[in-house]
C-alpha positions in Angstrom: 15.7 28.8 58.0 15.7 29.9 61.6 12.1 31.0 61.5 11.1 27.7 59.9 13.0 25.8 62.5 11.5 27.7 65.5 8.1 26.3 64.4 9.2 22.9 63.6 10.7 22.4 67.1 7.1 22.6 68.5 6.1 19.5 66.7 7.3 15.7 67.4 9.5 15.5 64.5 13.3 14.7 64.5 14.8 17.5 62.6 18.3 17.4 61.0 19.5 20.7 59.8 22.3 21.1 57.2 23.7 24.6 56.9 26.1 25.9 54.4 29.4 27.8 55.5 30.3 30.0 52.7 29.0 33.2 53.8 31.6 36.3 53.9 29.7 39.1 55.3 29.6 41.0 58.5 30.9 39.5 61.7 31.0 36.1 59.7 33.4 37.3 57.2 35.7 39.0 59.4 36.1 35.9 61.8 36.4 33.7 58.7 39.3 35.7 57.3 41.1 36.4 60.6 40.9 32.9 62.3 40.8 31.0 59.0 37.5 29.2 60.0 34.4 28.3 58.2 31.5 30.7 58.3 29.8 30.3 61.6 27.1 33.1 61.4 24.1 30.9 60.0 25.0 27.9 62.5 24.7 30.3 65.2 21.3 31.5 64.1 19.9 28.0 63.6 21.3 26.8 67.0 19.3 29.9 68.7 16.0 29.1 66.8 16.3 25.5 67.9 17.4 26.1 71.5 15.4 25.2 74.5 16.8 27.4 77.2 15.8 30.5 79.1 15.4 33.8 77.4 18.2 35.5 79.3 20.6 33.1 77.9 19.3 33.6 74.4 19.8 37.3 74.8 23.3 36.7 75.8 23.8 34.8 72.6 22.2 37.3 70.3 24.0 40.1 72.2 26.1 42.1 69.2 28.9 44.4 70.7 28.2 48.0 69.6 31.1 49.8 70.9 34.1 50.7 68.6 37.1 48.3 68.8 38.1 44.8 67.9 34.8 43.3 68.9 32.6 45.7 67.2 29.5 44.0 65.4 30.5 40.6 66.7 27.7 38.7 68.2 28.4 36.5 71.3 27.5 33.3 69.5 29.8 33.7 66.7 32.7 34.4 69.5 31.7 31.1 71.2 31.5 29.1 68.1 34.9 30.5 66.9 36.4 29.6 70.3 34.8 26.2 70.4 36.2 25.4 66.9 39.7 26.0 68.5 38.9 23.9 71.7 37.1 21.1 69.9 39.2 20.8 66.8 36.2 21.4 64.2 32.9 23.3 63.5 31.0 19.9 63.8 32.2 19.4 67.3 31.7 23.0 68.1 28.1 22.8 66.9 27.6 19.4 68.7 28.7 20.9 72.1 26.5 24.0 71.5 23.5 21.8 70.8 23.9 20.1 74.2 24.5 23.4 75.9 21.3 24.8 74.6 19.2 21.6 74.9 18.7 21.5 71.2 16.0 18.8 70.1 17.5 17.5 66.6 20.7 17.5 64.8 22.6 20.6 63.5 25.4 19.7 60.7 27.6 22.3 58.8 27.7 21.1 55.1 31.6 20.9 55.4 34.3 21.7 57.9 36.2 23.6 55.4 36.7 27.4 54.8 34.9 27.8 51.4 34.0 30.7 49.2 31.1 31.1 46.9 32.1 31.7 43.3 29.7 33.0 40.6 31.3 32.6 37.0 30.3 34.1 33.7 33.0 33.2 31.0 36.3 34.3 32.3 34.7 36.8 34.8 34.4 35.7 38.3 32.6 37.0 41.4 34.4 35.8 44.5 32.6 35.4 47.8 28.8 35.3 49.0 28.6 39.1 49.0 29.7 39.6 45.4 27.5 36.7 44.2 24.5 38.2 45.7 25.0 41.5 44.1 25.6 40.2 40.7 23.2 37.1 40.1 22.0 38.6 36.9 25.6 38.5 35.5 26.0 35.0 36.7 25.8 31.9 34.4 27.1 29.2 37.0 27.7 28.9 40.7 30.5 26.9 42.3 32.9 26.7 45.2 36.5 28.2 45.1 37.6 24.2 45.5 36.0 21.0 45.7 34.7 20.2 49.3 34.3 17.4 51.3 30.9 16.7 52.7 30.5 14.9 56.0 29.4 11.4 56.0 26.7 12.3 58.4 25.1 14.8 55.9 24.9 12.0 53.2 23.8 9.6 55.8 20.9 11.8 57.1 19.7 12.5 53.4 19.2 8.8 52.9 17.4 8.4 56.2 15.0 11.2 55.8 11.2 10.9 55.5 11.2 14.3 53.8 13.8 16.8 52.5 13.1 20.4 53.1 14.6 23.4 51.1 13.9 26.2 53.5 13.2 30.0 52.9 16.1 32.1 52.4 18.5 33.7 50.1 17.9 31.4 47.0 21.4 31.7 45.3 23.5 32.4 48.4 21.9 30.2 51.1 19.9 27.5 49.5 21.6 26.5 46.2 25.1 26.1 47.9 23.7 22.9 49.2 23.6 21.7 45.6 27.0 22.5 44.4 28.6 19.2 45.7 28.3 16.0 43.6 28.1 14.0 46.7 25.0 15.8 47.8 23.3 15.7 44.4 24.1 11.7 44.3 22.8 11.5 47.8 19.4 13.4 46.7 18.9 11.2 43.6 19.3 8.2 45.5 17.0 9.2 48.6 13.4 8.0 48.6 12.1 11.0 50.5 10.1 13.6 48.6 11.7 17.0 48.4 9.7 20.1 49.6 10.6 23.7 48.9 9.1 26.3 51.3 9.0 29.3 49.0 10.1 32.7 50.0 7.2 35.3 50.7 9.2 38.2 49.3 11.9 38.7 46.7 15.4 39.5 47.5 17.0 42.6 45.7 19.9 41.6 43.5 19.1 37.8 43.5 15.4 37.1 43.0 13.7 40.6 41.6 10.5 39.8 40.0 10.5 36.1 40.7 7.2 34.1 41.1 6.9 30.8 42.9 7.5 29.1 39.6 10.6 31.0 38.8 12.0 29.9 42.2 11.4 26.3 41.5 13.0 26.4 37.9 16.1 27.4 39.4 16.1 24.9 42.1 15.2 22.1 39.5 18.0 23.1 37.4 20.6 22.9 40.0 18.9 19.6 41.4 19.6 18.1 37.9 18.3 14.4 38.3 16.0 15.2 41.1 13.1 17.6 41.0 11.0 19.3 43.7 8.1 17.3 44.7 6.0 19.7 46.8 6.0 23.5 47.0 4.6 25.2 50.2 3.6 28.7 49.2 2.1 31.8 50.5 -1.2 32.7 48.9 -2.2 35.8 50.8 -0.4 39.0 49.8 0.5 41.7 52.5 -1.9 44.7 52.7 -1.1 47.2 49.9 0.4 49.8 52.2 2.5 47.5 54.0 3.8 46.0 50.6 4.4 49.5 49.2 6.4 50.3 52.6 8.5 47.1 52.3 9.3 48.1 48.5 10.4 51.5 49.3 12.4 50.8 52.4 14.1 47.4 51.4 13.3 46.9 47.6 11.4 43.8 48.2 8.2 42.6 46.6 5.7 39.8 47.6 6.5 36.4 45.6 3.1 36.1 43.5 1.7 32.6 43.4 0.8 32.0 39.7 -0.7 28.5 39.7 -0.7 28.2 35.9 3.1 28.2 36.1 3.3 25.0 38.1 1.1 22.7 36.0 3.9 21.8 33.8 6.6 21.1 36.7 4.8 18.1 38.1 4.8 19.4 41.5 2.2 19.3 44.5 1.0 22.6 45.6 0.4 23.2 49.4 -1.1 26.9 49.8 -1.9 28.7 52.8 -1.9 32.5 54.2 1.6 31.9 55.7 2.9 35.5 56.0 3.0 37.5 59.5 4.4 40.9 60.2 7.0 41.0 63.2 8.6 44.2 64.0 7.6 45.7 60.6 9.3 42.8 58.7 7.2 40.3 56.4 8.3 36.7 57.6 6.5 33.2 57.4 4.4 32.4 60.4 6.6 29.9 61.9 3.9 27.9 63.5 1.5 27.7 60.5 4.4 26.9 58.0 5.8 24.1 60.5 2.1 22.7 60.9 1.8 22.4 57.2 4.9 20.5 57.1 3.8 18.1 60.0 0.5 17.7 58.4 2.1 16.6 55.1 4.3 14.1 57.0 1.1 12.6 58.7 -0.7 12.2 55.4 2.4 10.4 54.2 2.3 8.0 57.2 -1.3 7.2 56.4 
């Protein structure tokens, strides 16, 4: 999501970003447990990607304490958000203040104000927390939260006002699908007039989407969307060079997500394809500008 947003901010689009807060790994998980607050990690990453401030300030926010001690592995942005939750009273207010501080063009909204955990269910067995869910997707039949959550009215309002609803790349089961575990969100999506676009992942995620094609990602999303379906899929059609793909597979267990066009024929989905991948610091990721341009171009075609 952060890569996509860094590209979208280059275009004259009013972007609203809705972020799940069920992460429980690394620094986020520690702060969540010790301070009894929602997960702040993904919010912090999005704020940095949408920020319009000097690079020194961004480096400060990205800085992660490396010396042993109580601050070990905590990035400054997470500490700031945790402090602002105390000062402002909620994650939404803390996020709003950070948006003003970072000159963010657009709106950033947490899905809920509550401390919430992702739960994977398989009969009587439950996998509790985002980390456990990510490692056991193949054993999970249903995703849920540990309790019913209240969705911000602002989130519901923004879904209704949108010209385009975009599901970003990211961890399919632990970052994207958690948006769809709320009845209120599903109802809002069913009522929304805007088409739904999915920007498909370029590589698989070990443990979550091993062997998945673009069509497989869509089938999972459509199952959780229930009464709505994905209308447009934006997919990469240029695989990485074989030596890069092999290195990625050996180093991280990730493989390119193949675009099998025949699989999409029965899904009634519009395919927009392009060479969207780029290599940054030996990491395969979306080319932020090209991906954002395809979204902007779609919006312009809709206007006409």
